[in-house]
Residue frames relative to the residue before (quaternion, step in Angstrom):
aa qw qx qy qz dx dy dz
X 1.0000 0.0000 0.0000 0.0000 0.00 0.00 0.00
X 0.3455 -0.7487 0.5271 0.2053 3.58 -0.72 1.01
X 0.3842 -0.7047 0.5502 0.2304 3.52 -1.21 0.64
X 0.2551 -0.7688 0.5736 0.1221 3.56 -1.01 0.81
X 0.0502 -0.7631 0.6442 0.0087 3.56 -1.00 0.94
X 0.1005 -0.8155 0.5700 0.0064 3.55 -0.87 1.02
X 0.2746 -0.6787 0.6496 0.2049 3.51 -1.32 0.48
X 0.2666 -0.7644 0.5642 0.1622 3.57 -1.00 0.78
X 0.0775 -0.7639 0.6400 0.0275 3.54 -0.99 0.90
X 0.2415 -0.7696 0.5747 0.1382 3.60 -0.93 0.87
X 0.0181 0.7904 -0.6090 0.0632 3.54 -0.86 1.08
X 0.2109 -0.7622 0.5947 0.1447 3.57 -1.27 0.36
X 0.1075 -0.7890 0.6037 0.0376 3.55 -0.87 0.98
X 0.1423 -0.7871 0.5909 0.1052 3.57 -1.20 0.35
X 0.0471 0.7758 -0.6279 0.0403 3.53 -1.32 0.41
X 0.4283 -0.6728 0.5341 0.2804 3.58 -1.09 0.66
X 0.6675 0.5598 -0.2799 0.4033 3.58 1.26 -0.36
X 0.7502 -0.3852 0.2202 0.4903 3.61 1.22 0.08
X 0.7323 -0.4536 0.3139 0.3993 3.47 -1.42 0.19
X 0.6747 0.4998 -0.3092 0.4465 3.58 0.81 -0.95
X 0.6544 0.4968 -0.3207 0.4714 3.59 0.98 -0.78
X 0.6147 0.5397 -0.3436 0.4613 3.60 1.07 -0.65
X 0.6423 0.4934 -0.3202 0.4914 3.58 1.01 -0.77
X 0.6500 0.5207 -0.3167 0.4539 3.59 0.87 -0.88
X 0.6511 0.5100 -0.3160 0.4649 3.60 0.97 -0.83
X 0.6443 0.5237 -0.3189 0.4571 3.58 0.96 -0.85
X 0.6871 0.4759 -0.2797 0.4725 3.58 0.86 -1.00
X 0.6495 0.5221 -0.3263 0.4462 3.60 0.92 -0.83
X 0.6798 0.4775 -0.2954 0.4719 3.58 0.89 -0.88
X 0.6497 0.5212 -0.3157 0.4545 3.60 0.96 -0.88
X 0.6422 0.5476 -0.3372 0.4172 3.61 1.02 -0.74
X 0.5369 0.6155 -0.4066 0.4093 3.62 1.23 -0.23
X 0.8163 0.2060 -0.1020 0.5299 3.60 1.07 -0.63
X 0.6948 0.4109 -0.2632 0.5283 3.60 1.22 -0.35
X 0.1058 -0.8066 0.5804 0.0365 3.56 -0.85 0.94
X 0.7564 0.3570 -0.2745 0.4744 3.58 -1.06 0.64
X 0.2924 0.7541 -0.5345 0.2453 3.62 1.13 0.52
X 0.1221 -0.8315 0.5415 0.0214 3.58 -0.86 1.01
X 0.8112 -0.0132 0.0419 0.5831 3.61 1.03 -0.65
X 0.1396 -0.7676 0.6138 0.1207 3.56 -1.30 0.22
X 0.1329 -0.7555 0.6366 0.0797 3.54 -1.29 0.48
X 0.3390 -0.7213 0.5677 0.2064 3.59 -0.80 1.03
X 0.1213 -0.8255 0.5500 0.0368 3.58 -0.67 1.12
X 0.7967 0.0669 -0.0330 0.5997 3.60 1.17 -0.52
X 0.0381 -0.7582 0.6497 0.0394 3.52 -1.19 0.66
X 0.1395 0.7697 -0.6133 0.1090 3.53 -0.91 0.92
X 0.2401 -0.7770 0.5655 0.1374 3.54 -1.26 0.22
X 0.3641 -0.6956 0.5775 0.2236 3.50 -1.31 0.38
X 0.1987 -0.7965 0.5650 0.0829 3.57 -0.83 1.00
X 0.0285 0.7536 -0.6557 0.0356 3.54 -1.05 0.91
X 0.8482 0.0144 -0.0545 0.5267 3.57 -0.95 0.97
X 0.6627 -0.5566 0.2785 0.4165 3.53 0.99 1.03
X 0.6448 0.4443 -0.3395 0.5211 3.60 1.15 0.58
X 0.5575 -0.5758 0.4700 0.3698 3.55 -1.24 0.39
X 0.2376 -0.7877 0.5567 0.1145 3.55 -0.65 1.18
X 0.7654 -0.2201 0.1216 0.5924 3.60 1.04 -0.78
X 0.4435 -0.6730 0.5395 0.2436 3.48 -1.36 0.47
X 0.1388 -0.7507 0.6381 0.1006 3.54 -1.22 0.62
X 0.0279 -0.8069 0.5895 -0.0252 3.57 -0.79 1.01
X 0.1963 -0.7640 0.6056 0.1054 3.57 -0.80 1.01
X 0.0246 -0.7988 0.6005 -0.0254 3.55 -0.87 1.03
X 0.3169 -0.6696 0.6313 0.2294 3.49 -1.31 0.54
X 0.1526 -0.7849 0.5970 0.0654 3.56 -0.87 0.99
X 0.2760 -0.7606 0.5674 0.1527 3.54 -0.94 0.95
X 0.1050 -0.7969 0.5947 0.0187 3.54 -0.77 1.11
X 0.3704 -0.7461 0.5006 0.2357 3.57 -0.64 1.00
X 0.3484 -0.7444 0.5392 0.1835 3.54 -0.96 0.93
X 0.5223 -0.6388 0.4723 0.3100 3.56 -1.10 0.74
């Protein structure tokens, strides 16, 4: 059985369309420069309010990157 070792990177994504879309945006952008991503964990969720309505969601995630 092989052993797995990961580095964690914390990123924050946002979206006006909801929490899941904010996570997807964060992962998609991170994949442009980070390679070997294997898992993520949502650590914070918050939103921005404008005119008494939710304008967009912000989600902070930890991403696990497998080390060579």
